[in-house]
N, C-alpha and C positions, 0 to 999 in steps of 0.2 A: 469693533471686534477684529483682532489681528489673526487672520487665518494663514499668514505666510510662515508663521513659526511652527506650524504643525509638522511633526516628524513621523517617520515610519513607525517608530515605537509607540507614538500616540495612537495611530490608527489600529495597531495590533491590540493595544490595551483597550481600545473602544470595542473591538470585536469580542475580546475575551471578557468584557464586563469588568475590567480592572481600572478603567479611567474614572477619576473623581466625577461625580454627577454634575458638579459645577462647570465642567468643561464639555458636557454633552452638546450644548447649544453651539459651541465653537466648532466642534467636529461636524455637526449636522449642517451648519452654514457652509463649511468647506465642501462637504459632499454635494450640496445643492448646486454649486457652481463647477463641480468636477465630476460629472456623471460617470466618467471612465473609472475614477477611483471608487465611486459608490458601487459600481458593478463588480469591481475587483473584491471589495470587502464582502459583498454578498456571496461571491464564490468561496471566500474563506469560511463564511458561516456555514455554507452547504458542506464544505469539507469536514468541518468540525462535527456537524450533525451526523454525517455519514460514518465518521470514525467512531462516534459514540454508539451508533447502531451496530457497528461491527464488533466492538470490543466490550460493550456492557455485558453480553452473555458470558464472556470469559471470566468475569468476576464470580460467577456461580458454578464454574466447572470445578471438579474435584482437584485438589492439589496433588502434585506428584509426591510419592512417598519420601523422596530425598528432601523436599522442601518442608514436608510436615515434621521431619525430624528437627528442623531448625526452630520449631515452635516451642521446644522445651529445653530448659537448661539442665545439665546433669546435676545430681545432688551434690551440694557442697560438702556434705559429710553424713555420717550416720544419723538417721532420723531427720535430716534436713528436708523441708518440703520441696516438692517437685513443681516449680512454678513455670508457667509459660513465658518464654522470652518475647514472643510476638503473638498477637491475636490472629485468629483466622482471617478477620477482616483486613488487617494490614498485610498478611501474607498473600491474600488474593490480589491485592493491588500491586504488590511487588511482582508477582507472577505476571499480571497483566502488563505492567510497565516494561518488563523484560521483553515481552512479545512485541509491544509497540516499538521499543528501541531497536529490535532486530529488523522489523519490517519497514518502518516509516522512513528510515534513512536520515531524518531530520536531526536526530540526536548524534549522528556520526557512527563510525564503525566501533564496535565493541572491542575490548582487548583481545589480543591473539589467543591467549589462554582460554578465554571464554568461548571463542569460536571452535576450539577443539572439542567442545561439548555439544556442538550444533546438531550432531546426529540424533542425540536424545531430544533436544528441543524441537527438532523437525517433526517428531511424533506428535507434539502438542500443536504445532503450527503447520497445517497442511498447505500444499501448493495452492489450492483454491483460495485460502485466506490470504496468503502472501500476495497473490495477484489482485484480489479484491481491494486490499489496503492500498497497493500501488495505484490502482484505478481511481479510488476516491480521493487520493492525494493530488494526482496530477491532471485528471481529465477535466475538472472545472477551471483550471488555470487559463485565464484569458490572454495573458501576456507572453508566457513562455511554457506552453504545455509540453514541449519537446526540447531536447538539446540541439538536435540536428533536424532540419526540415526535409520534407519530401523532395524539394528542389535540389537537394544535395544527397539523393538516395545512394549514389555510388560510394560517396565518402562515408555515409552512415553505415553501410553494409561492411565496408572495409574496417572501419573503426570498431564496430561491435564484434565482428569476427575475430579481430586481433585480441580484444580484451577478453572474450570468452574462450579463446584458444581453439576455436573450431568455426568453420564457415556457417554463417547464419544470415538469413534474408527474410524480408516480410512477404507474405503471400499477397497476391493481387486480388482485391475484393471490389474493384470498381464495377464489375458486371452486376453485382447485387447492391450497388448504391453506396458503398463505403470506400472513400478514397484515403490513401495514406496521408497523414499529417506529418509524420516524422517519427523519431524515436529517441530514446535516452538510455543511459547506463545506470543501473541501480545496484546497491549492495544487497547480496543475498545472505544466506546463512554462513557460507564459508568462502564466498567469492562473488564475482560480478554476475549479474543477470541483465537481460535486455528487455525493454518494453517498447513495442510499436503501437502507435496510436492511429486510429481511423476515425473519419467523420463523414456523416451523410448530409444531405442538403438542408435538413432542418436544424443542424447543429449537434445532433445526437452523436456522442463519441463512444467508441469501443476501444479496448486496449488488449493487446496480445502480449502476454508475459512469457518469456522464453528463458528456461533455466537448464543448466547441466547438472544440477545438484539433486534432482529428485528421481534419478533413474536407477537407483539400487533396487527398486521394486520392479518386477518384470510384468506386473499387471498393466497391460497396455490398453485396457478398455476405455471407451469414450464415456466420461462420467459428468454428472451435473451436480452442482452445489449451489445453495443460496446462502450468501454471506451478508446478513443484514438485508439491505435493500438491493444488493447487487447479485445478479445471476452470473454464474460462472460455468462454462464447459471446459473440462481439462482432460488431458491425456498424456501418455508417455509414448514416444516413438524413437527407438534407437537410443542415442545419447542425450536426447532432449526431453524435457518436460514442458508442455505448453498449457496455457490457461487463457481463455478468451473471456473477458469480463465486460459487463454493461448493465445499465439499469432498464433495458428494454425487456419485453415479454420473452418468456422462455422459448416459445416457438420461433420467434424471429431470430433470437440469438442462436438457436440450434441451426438455422439455415446458414448463418454466417460461419459458425464454427465448423459445419460440415464442409463448406467451401474451402476454408483454411486447412482443415484436416486432409482433404483430398489432395491439395497442392503440396503440403509439407510431407505427406506420406511418401511421395514420389521422389523426394530429394535424397 
């Protein structure tokens, strides 16, 4: 059995259940002698499961009025039947795919014209969900969970501050057991956002999502949301919107969020 010809596309097809069953044995033999690859694929499976948990409820949410109008064709003439162009089932999935495309970043940036409508879409996709999606996409990554590591924190801060157009820096959470892993730049609704990642001794990771897009609301209260299996504490302070996400218990996450809030509030 030749396992040297296995490609990255083969591995992704295996995870997605799209690889022919006749090749499963070949992939499993490859993973048996490459435990690091097996661990990486398991992380991908966990990401997929977390994304399903987050977005399956979106399929049952009410459609915006503008999208409901797309479900019907105008009459072709007098007495012509009024037939639906798209079913509600297909429209729900179109709406969900738009949300995923906005938040995941994997599909790339949407067209500039579509981003002009982001203010309306932001009403459908709150800060807490944006942060939770970014968390489940990147926190399980074993090889490259961040773009710039904590060893280069000065460069990370300068880079993210330049891209966001305002000074931004990660709070220090080592006193409560969470050390900075690093950070990355992500696409937001209408511009860049920052994500800082933290990890404690057991390997548990938290992410702090920092945006300048969610501050039109003056409600600066400290809020909690549960997005699928992810707990999120989020708040607005000055020009920034912050969201701390993790799969830990609400009480533990609250302690970390409070420590971050206290530091960032003074900046």
